[in-house]
C-alpha positions as CSV (number, residue, x, y, z in Angstrom):
1,X,20.1,23.1,-2.5
2,X,22.6,24.6,-5.0
3,X,25.8,22.6,-5.6
4,X,24.2,19.3,-4.4
5,X,24.0,16.4,-6.8
6,X,21.2,13.9,-7.4
7,X,21.7,10.8,-9.5
8,X,18.6,9.2,-10.9
9,X,18.6,5.6,-12.0
10,X,16.2,5.0,-14.9
11,X,14.4,7.4,-17.2
12,X,10.8,6.2,-17.0
13,X,8.0,8.7,-16.7
14,X,8.7,9.1,-12.9
15,X,12.5,9.4,-13.4
16,X,12.0,12.1,-16.0
17,X,9.5,14.0,-13.8
18,X,11.9,13.7,-10.8
19,X,14.8,15.1,-12.8
20,X,12.8,18.2,-13.7
21,X,11.5,18.7,-10.1
22,X,15.0,18.3,-8.6
23,X,16.6,20.5,-11.2
24,X,14.1,23.2,-10.4
25,X,15.1,22.8,-6.7
26,X,18.6,23.8,-7.7
27,X,20.3,20.4,-7.7
28,X,22.7,19.2,-10.3
29,X,20.9,16.2,-11.8
30,X,22.3,13.2,-13.8
31,X,20.0,10.5,-15.2
32,X,21.4,7.0,-16.0
33,X,19.6,4.7,-18.4
34,X,20.7,1.3,-19.5
35,X,18.7,1.5,-22.7
36,X,19.6,3.6,-25.7
37,X,16.4,5.6,-25.3
38,X,14.4,7.2,-22.5
39,X,10.8,6.6,-21.5
40,X,10.7,3.1,-19.8
41,X,7.4,1.4,-20.5
42,X,6.3,4.4,-22.6
43,X,7.8,3.2,-25.8
44,X,6.7,3.0,-29.5
45,X,6.9,0.6,-32.3
46,X,7.0,1.4,-36.1
47,X,6.5,-1.4,-38.6
48,X,5.3,-1.6,-42.2
49,X,3.9,1.9,-42.2
50,X,2.1,1.6,-38.8
51,X,3.1,3.2,-35.5
52,X,2.0,2.0,-32.0
53,X,2.5,3.3,-28.5
54,X,3.7,0.1,-26.9
55,X,3.0,1.1,-23.2
56,X,0.3,3.2,-21.5
57,X,-2.5,4.1,-23.8
58,X,-4.8,6.1,-21.5
59,X,-4.0,9.7,-20.6
60,X,-5.9,11.2,-17.6
61,X,-5.2,13.9,-15.1
62,X,-3.1,16.1,-17.4
63,X,-2.8,18.7,-14.6
64,X,-0.1,16.6,-13.0
65,X,2.0,17.1,-16.2
66,X,1.0,20.7,-16.5
67,X,2.4,21.4,-13.1
68,X,5.9,20.4,-14.2
69,X,5.9,22.9,-17.1
70,X,4.3,25.7,-15.0
71,X,7.0,25.2,-12.3
72,X,9.6,25.4,-15.1
73,X,8.1,28.6,-16.6
74,X,7.2,26.8,-19.7
75,X,4.0,26.2,-21.7
76,X,3.2,22.6,-21.9
77,X,1.4,23.0,-25.3
78,X,4.8,23.8,-26.8
79,X,6.1,20.3,-25.8
80,X,3.1,18.0,-25.4
81,X,0.0,19.4,-27.2
82,X,-3.0,17.4,-26.3
83,X,-6.8,17.3,-26.7
84,X,-9.8,16.2,-24.6
85,X,-11.6,13.3,-26.1
86,X,-15.4,13.5,-26.7
87,X,-15.7,9.7,-26.2
88,X,-14.3,7.9,-23.2
89,X,-14.7,4.3,-24.1
90,X,-16.8,1.9,-26.3
91,X,-18.1,-1.2,-24.5
92,X,-19.3,-4.4,-26.2
93,X,-21.0,-7.6,-24.9
94,X,-21.5,-10.9,-26.6
95,X,-25.3,-10.6,-26.7
96,X,-24.9,-7.6,-29.1
97,X,-25.3,-4.9,-26.3
98,X,-23.1,-1.8,-27.0
99,X,-22.5,1.4,-25.0
100,X,-20.3,4.4,-25.7
101,X,-19.4,6.4,-22.6
102,X,-19.4,10.1,-23.5
103,X,-17.5,12.9,-21.9
104,X,-20.9,14.6,-21.6
105,X,-21.7,13.3,-18.2
106,X,-25.4,14.1,-18.2
107,X,-25.9,12.5,-21.6
108,X,-23.9,9.4,-20.4
109,X,-26.0,9.1,-17.3
110,X,-29.2,9.2,-19.4
111,X,-27.9,6.6,-21.9
112,X,-26.7,4.3,-19.1
113,X,-30.1,4.6,-17.5
114,X,-31.8,3.6,-20.7
115,X,-29.5,0.7,-21.6
116,X,-29.1,-0.8,-18.2
117,X,-32.5,-0.1,-16.8
118,X,-31.2,1.7,-13.7
119,X,-32.2,4.9,-12.1
120,X,-30.5,7.9,-13.7
121,X,-30.4,9.6,-10.2
122,X,-28.8,6.5,-8.7
123,X,-26.1,6.4,-11.4
124,X,-25.3,10.0,-10.9
125,X,-25.1,9.4,-7.1
126,X,-22.6,6.6,-7.6
127,X,-20.3,8.7,-9.7
128,X,-20.7,11.7,-7.3
129,X,-19.6,9.4,-4.5
130,X,-16.7,8.2,-6.6
131,X,-15.5,11.7,-6.9
132,X,-16.0,12.4,-3.2
133,X,-13.8,9.4,-2.4
134,X,-11.1,10.7,-4.7
135,X,-11.2,14.2,-3.2
136,X,-11.0,12.8,0.3
137,X,-8.1,10.5,-0.3
138,X,-6.0,12.2,-2.9
139,X,-4.2,14.5,-0.5
140,X,-3.2,11.4,1.6
141,X,-2.5,8.7,-1.0
142,X,-1.4,10.7,-4.0
143,X,0.3,13.8,-2.6
144,X,2.0,12.5,0.6
145,X,4.1,9.6,1.8
146,X,2.0,7.1,3.7
147,X,5.1,6.1,5.5
148,X,5.9,9.4,7.3
149,X,4.2,10.1,10.6
150,X,3.6,13.8,9.6
151,X,1.1,12.7,7.0
152,X,-1.3,11.5,9.7
153,X,-1.3,14.9,11.5
154,X,-2.5,16.8,8.4
155,X,-6.0,18.2,8.5
156,X,-6.8,16.4,5.2
157,X,-5.9,13.1,6.9
158,X,-8.1,13.9,9.9
159,X,-11.0,14.8,7.6
160,X,-10.6,11.5,5.6
161,X,-10.5,9.5,8.9
162,X,-13.6,11.2,10.2
163,X,-15.4,10.3,6.9
164,X,-13.8,6.9,6.5
165,X,-17.2,5.2,6.7
166,X,-17.9,6.8,3.3
167,X,-14.9,5.2,1.7
168,X,-16.2,1.6,1.5
169,X,-12.9,0.2,2.7
170,X,-14.1,-3.1,4.1
171,X,-15.9,-4.8,1.2
172,X,-14.6,-5.7,-2.3
173,X,-15.4,-3.6,-5.3
174,X,-17.7,-6.1,-6.9
175,X,-19.8,-6.6,-3.9
176,X,-20.1,-2.8,-3.5
177,X,-21.1,-2.4,-7.1
178,X,-23.7,-5.1,-6.7
179,X,-25.2,-3.2,-3.8
180,X,-25.6,-0.2,-6.0
181,X,-26.9,-1.8,-9.1
182,X,-28.7,-5.0,-10.2
183,X,-27.9,-4.9,-13.9
184,X,-24.9,-7.3,-14.4
185,X,-23.5,-5.4,-17.4
186,X,-23.3,-2.1,-15.5
187,X,-21.7,-3.9,-12.5
188,X,-19.2,-5.4,-14.9
189,X,-18.5,-2.0,-16.5
190,X,-17.8,-0.6,-13.0
191,X,-15.8,-3.7,-11.9
192,X,-13.3,-3.2,-14.7
193,X,-11.7,-0.2,-13.1
194,X,-9.9,-2.5,-10.7
195,X,-7.7,-3.4,-13.7
196,X,-6.4,0.2,-13.7
197,X,-4.0,-0.9,-11.0
198,X,-3.7,-4.5,-12.0
199,X,-6.1,-6.0,-9.4
200,X,-9.2,-8.1,-9.2
201,X,-12.6,-6.4,-8.5
202,X,-13.5,-9.6,-6.5
203,X,-10.6,-8.9,-4.1
204,X,-9.6,-5.2,-4.1
205,X,-11.3,-2.8,-1.7
206,X,-14.4,-0.9,-2.6
207,X,-12.4,2.3,-2.2
208,X,-11.2,1.6,-5.7
209,X,-14.6,2.8,-6.9
210,X,-13.0,6.2,-6.8
211,X,-11.1,5.4,-10.0
212,X,-14.0,6.1,-12.4
213,X,-13.8,9.8,-11.3
214,X,-10.5,10.1,-13.1
215,X,-12.4,9.5,-16.4
216,X,-15.9,10.7,-15.7
217,X,-15.3,13.9,-13.9
218,X,-11.8,14.9,-15.1
219,X,-12.0,13.5,-18.6
220,X,-9.8,11.4,-20.9
221,X,-7.2,13.0,-23.2
222,X,-4.9,12.2,-26.1
223,X,-1.5,13.7,-26.8
224,X,-1.7,14.9,-30.4
225,X,1.7,13.4,-31.2
226,X,0.9,10.1,-29.5
227,X,1.5,8.8,-26.0
228,X,5.3,8.5,-26.6
229,X,5.4,12.3,-26.9
230,X,4.8,12.6,-23.1
231,X,8.2,11.1,-22.5
232,X,9.8,13.0,-25.4
233,X,8.4,16.3,-24.1
234,X,9.6,15.7,-20.6
235,X,13.0,14.7,-21.9
236,X,13.2,17.9,-24.0
237,X,12.3,20.0,-21.0
238,X,14.8,18.3,-18.7
239,X,17.5,18.9,-21.2
240,X,16.7,22.6,-21.5
241,X,16.9,22.8,-17.7
242,X,20.4,21.3,-17.7
243,X,19.7,17.7,-16.7
244,X,22.6,15.5,-17.8
245,X,21.5,12.2,-19.4
246,X,23.8,9.1,-19.6
247,X,22.1,6.7,-22.0
248,X,23.4,3.1,-22.5
249,X,25.1,3.4,-19.2
250,X,23.8,0.6,-17.0
251,X,24.0,1.0,-13.2
252,X,25.7,-1.9,-11.4
253,X,25.5,-0.8,-7.8
254,X,24.2,1.9,-5.5
255,X,27.1,2.7,-3.3
256,X,26.4,3.0,0.4
257,X,28.8,4.4,2.9
258,X,28.1,4.9,6.7
259,X,24.4,4.1,6.2
260,X,24.1,6.7,3.4
261,X,23.7,6.5,-0.3
262,X,26.7,8.2,-1.7
263,X,26.8,7.4,-5.4
264,X,26.6,4.7,-8.0
265,X,28.8,2.4,-10.0
266,X,28.1,1.9,-13.6
267,X,29.7,-0.1,-16.4
268,X,31.7,3.0,-17.3
269,X,32.7,4.4,-13.9
270,X,31.8,5.7,-10.4
271,X,29.8,8.8,-9.6
272,X,29.4,10.5,-6.2
273,X,26.2,12.2,-5.1
274,X,24.4,13.7,-2.2
275,X,21.2,11.9,-3.2
276,X,20.4,8.8,-5.2
277,X,16.9,8.3,-6.7
278,X,15.9,4.9,-8.1
279,X,13.3,4.7,-10.9
280,X,14.0,0.9,-11.3
281,X,11.5,-1.7,-10.2
282,X,12.1,-1.8,-6.5
283,X,12.4,-5.7,-6.5
284,X,15.2,-5.6,-9.0
285,X,16.8,-2.5,-7.3
286,X,17.4,-4.6,-4.2
287,X,18.2,-7.8,-6.2
288,X,20.8,-6.1,-8.5
289,X,21.9,-2.8,-7.1
290,X,21.7,-3.3,-3.3
291,X,22.9,-6.9,-3.0
292,X,24.6,-6.1,0.3
293,X,21.4,-4.7,1.8
294,X,18.7,-6.9,3.3
295,X,15.7,-7.0,1.0
296,X,12.4,-6.0,2.8
297,X,10.2,-9.1,3.4
298,X,7.2,-7.4,1.9
299,X,8.9,-7.4,-1.6
300,X,8.9,-11.2,-1.6
301,X,5.5,-11.7,0.0
302,X,3.5,-9.1,-1.9
303,X,1.3,-10.4,-4.7
304,X,2.3,-9.1,-8.1
305,X,-0.2,-7.1,-10.2
306,X,-1.5,-8.5,-13.4
307,X,0.6,-8.4,-16.5
308,X,-0.6,-8.5,-20.1
309,X,-0.5,-10.2,-23.5
310,X,-0.5,-7.6,-26.2
311,X,-0.7,-7.9,-30.0
312,X,0.2,-4.9,-32.2
313,X,-1.8,-5.4,-35.4
314,X,-1.9,-3.4,-38.6
315,X,-5.5,-3.8,-39.7
316,X,-6.5,-3.4,-43.4
317,X,-9.8,-1.8,-42.8
318,X,-11.4,0.9,-40.7
319,X,-14.2,0.3,-38.2
320,X,-16.7,3.1,-37.5
321,X,-18.1,1.3,-34.5
322,X,-14.7,1.4,-32.7
323,X,-13.2,4.4,-31.0
324,X,-9.8,5.3,-29.4
325,X,-10.6,3.0,-26.4
326,X,-12.7,-0.2,-26.7
327,X,-13.6,-3.0,-24.3
328,X,-15.1,-6.4,-25.4
329,X,-16.3,-8.0,-22.2
330,X,-16.0,-11.6,-21.1
331,X,-19.1,-13.5,-20.4
332,X,-17.6,-14.8,-17.1
333,X,-15.7,-12.0,-15.5
334,X,-15.2,-13.8,-12.1
335,X,-13.6,-16.8,-13.9
336,X,-11.3,-14.5,-15.8
337,X,-9.8,-13.0,-12.6
338,X,-9.8,-16.4,-10.9
339,X,-7.5,-17.7,-13.7
340,X,-5.2,-14.6,-13.5
341,X,-4.7,-14.4,-9.7
342,X,-5.4,-18.0,-8.5
343,X,-4.5,-20.3,-11.4
344,X,-1.7,-18.3,-13.0
345,X,-3.4,-18.6,-16.5
346,X,-5.9,-17.0,-18.7
347,X,-9.5,-18.0,-19.1
348,X,-11.1,-19.3,-22.2
349,X,-13.0,-16.0,-22.6
350,X,-10.7,-13.1,-21.7
351,X,-11.9,-9.5,-21.9
352,X,-10.2,-7.7,-24.7
353,X,-9.0,-4.1,-24.7
354,X,-8.4,-2.4,-28.1
355,X,-6.6,0.9,-28.4
356,X,-6.6,2.5,-31.9
357,X,-4.5,5.7,-31.8
358,X,-5.1,6.3,-35.5
359,X,-8.6,7.3,-34.6
360,X,-7.1,10.5,-33.1
361,X,-3.7,10.6,-34.9
362,X,-4.4,9.5,-38.5
363,X,-0.8,9.1,-39.6
364,X,-0.3,6.2,-37.2
365,X,-1.7,4.0,-39.9
366,X,-1.8,4.0,-43.7
367,X,-5.0,5.5,-45.3
368,X,-7.9,3.2,-45.0
369,X,-6.3,1.1,-42.2
370,X,-6.0,1.1,-38.4
371,X,-3.3,0.4,-35.9
372,X,-4.7,-2.0,-33.2
373,X,-3.2,-2.3,-29.8
374,X,-5.0,-5.5,-28.6
375,X,-4.5,-6.4,-24.9
376,X,-5.8,-9.0,-22.5
377,X,-5.0,-9.2,-18.8
378,X,-2.6,-12.0,-17.8
379,X,-0.9,-13.2,-14.7
380,X,2.6,-12.2,-13.8
381,X,5.3,-14.5,-15.0
382,X,5.8,-17.6,-12.9
383,X,7.6,-19.7,-15.5
384,X,4.4,-20.6,-17.4
385,X,4.7,-21.7,-21.0
386,X,4.1,-18.3,-22.5
387,X,4.5,-19.4,-26.1
388,X,1.6,-21.8,-25.7
389,X,-0.5,-19.3,-23.6
390,X,0.0,-16.6,-26.2
391,X,-0.8,-18.9,-29.1
392,X,-4.0,-19.9,-27.3
393,X,-4.9,-16.3,-26.5
394,X,-4.6,-15.2,-30.1
395,X,-7.1,-17.8,-31.2
396,X,-9.5,-16.8,-28.4
397,X,-9.1,-13.1,-29.3
398,X,-9.7,-13.6,-33.0
399,X,-12.8,-15.7,-32.3
400,X,-14.3,-13.2,-30.0
401,X,-13.6,-10.3,-32.3
402,X,-15.3,-12.3,-35.1
403,X,-18.4,-12.9,-33.0
404,X,-18.8,-9.5,-31.4
405,X,-17.9,-7.4,-34.5
406,X,-19.4,-9.9,-37.0
407,X,-16.2,-10.0,-39.1
408,X,-13.4,-12.3,-40.2
409,X,-10.5,-10.4,-38.7
410,X,-7.5,-12.6,-39.4
411,X,-7.2,-11.9,-43.1
412,X,-7.2,-8.1,-42.2
413,X,-4.1,-8.4,-40.1
414,X,-1.4,-7.2,-42.4
415,X,1.4,-7.0,-39.9
416,X,1.9,-8.1,-36.3
417,X,4.2,-7.8,-33.2
418,X,3.5,-8.9,-29.7
419,X,4.5,-8.7,-26.0
420,X,4.0,-11.2,-23.1
421,X,5.0,-11.1,-19.5
422,X,8.5,-12.4,-20.2
423,X,9.3,-9.8,-22.8
424,X,7.7,-7.1,-20.6
425,X,10.0,-8.1,-17.8
426,X,13.1,-8.2,-20.2
427,X,12.3,-4.8,-21.8
428,X,11.3,-2.9,-18.7
429,X,12.8,-4.9,-15.8
430,X,9.4,-5.1,-14.2
431,X,9.5,-8.1,-11.8
432,X,7.3,-10.9,-13.3
433,X,6.3,-8.6,-16.1
434,X,3.7,-7.1,-13.7
435,X,2.4,-3.8,-15.1
436,X,1.8,-2.1,-11.7
437,X,4.3,-3.6,-9.3
438,X,2.2,-5.2,-6.5
439,X,-1.5,-5.8,-6.8
440,X,-4.1,-3.9,-4.7
441,X,-6.1,-7.1,-3.8
442,X,-6.3,-6.2,-0.1
443,X,-7.2,-3.2,2.0
444,X,-3.6,-3.0,3.3
445,X,-2.1,-2.9,-0.2
446,X,-1.4,0.8,-0.2
447,X,0.5,0.5,3.1
448,X,2.4,-2.6,1.9
449,X,3.8,-0.9,-1.1
450,X,7.5,0.1,-0.7
451,X,7.8,3.6,0.6
452,X,9.4,6.4,-1.5
453,X,12.5,6.3,0.7
454,X,14.7,3.8,2.3
455,X,14.2,3.0,6.0
456,X,17.8,1.8,6.4
457,X,19.8,4.0,4.0
458,X,19.7,7.8,4.2
459,X,19.5,9.8,1.0
460,X,18.1,6.9,-1.0
461,X,14.7,7.4,-2.6
462,X,12.4,5.3,-4.8
463,X,9.8,6.2,-7.4
464,X,7.8,4.8,-10.2
465,X,5.0,2.2,-10.5
466,X,6.5,-0.4,-8.2
467,X,6.4,1.9,-5.1
468,X,3.9,4.3,-3.5
469,X,1.5,5.5,-4.7
470,X,1.4,2.9,-7.6
471,X,1.4,2.4,-11.4
472,X,0.0,4.4,-14.3
473,X,1.0,7.8,-15.5
474,X,-0.7,10.0,-12.9
475,X,0.6,8.0,-10.0
476,X,4.1,7.8,-11.3
477,X,4.1,11.5,-11.8
478,X,2.9,11.9,-8.2
479,X,5.7,9.6,-6.9
480,X,8.2,12.0,-8.4
481,X,6.5,14.9,-6.6
482,X,6.5,13.1,-3.3
483,X,10.2,12.3,-3.6
484,X,11.1,15.9,-4.5
485,X,9.2,17.0,-1.3
486,X,11.0,14.5,0.8
487,X,14.4,15.6,-0.6
488,X,13.7,19.3,-0.1
489,X,12.2,18.9,3.4
């Protein structure tokens, strides 16, 4: 594929990965980014001596990153050194119950059995089945295009179809978890994995019970230089390979001639290409860059995934009971998701996620202090009054922290910044501020996601969290792999 040119619109994690894969195929690659920095949602904030990763905070499946460096004849540890975490997550409930999920599986099964009064053998069987679901479906959903007929003739697809009765496709995740366990706290802990793709456990398919295997069997990790270093490391590698970056050069139009994508128009000029790859949210890609092309109906009809309200707090104290990842559960989980997806609001008792990267990277906060990334799930923006919602959310969050941790947290907040769905949309061009594009609140969701290619325009491809296979670092990396395979085939 030498002498062919690929233009990539957007330098999010998927765009960076695609630039490396396409360069390794021999293409000349140019990346265009409207911002003055790369990384998309994977940003960082520095304020008053604190540093926060402003986007993704969970790092799993590092093998998807390792593959990029191996294919480039590089050692990933030279670019993105990382470590496996001994603790996966700390869980808290209002009645004082606490549980730390350990990376030592056998120990975790034992402790879960003791705390939740469930059979250790049944707990292990649940997670073993979770892993089986992942292994059955990964070759189809994560490594192939669902929108190509050839996918359905692969032996892996046939094997998954033969065993489809084991995938729990036809009941929602919550009902499935209730069949396995009677303890409400354990069910809630397992229900929360629906939020990994911005969905509701009361609506998404039971197949989503595969998600815990990403943490339980493959582990959770932390980049020693922070999550932002993932984007920085890929950018460094791409530059070494000869990828050409055009920062602060916003794309205005994808140019289509004779039914083929043949280049782009930016604020600075026009560029011809053999292939155009779009890492922009697919809704805005059609809305802004493909105005002369009919927008697929599914983009307007598809339910948006959840968004978030995030507070970045510099806390003037350290908390031994908290770890890198922490969850403070709502007392009424079903009401929380009903508010998000049906009422377009937040409940009076939202579940709180707290990421404290200074637990693993001490220089992210001054000595004796911690950097808190405090997040609650929120609906996508539909012109709600976000100033009022965010103000209410802050009060609810502080009150819950005070109750669960038995502290007065507000005087400890020495500095603050925040994000809401409007600012998320403005900063990352994610339609409605949704974190994962469309939700997975139906069994058909995977098939309704926009494909990684255009059905009407040849040589135009799409990647990133708004298209197949979905949002989050591992899936975005896999979207880049799928696109590179489609281009090379």
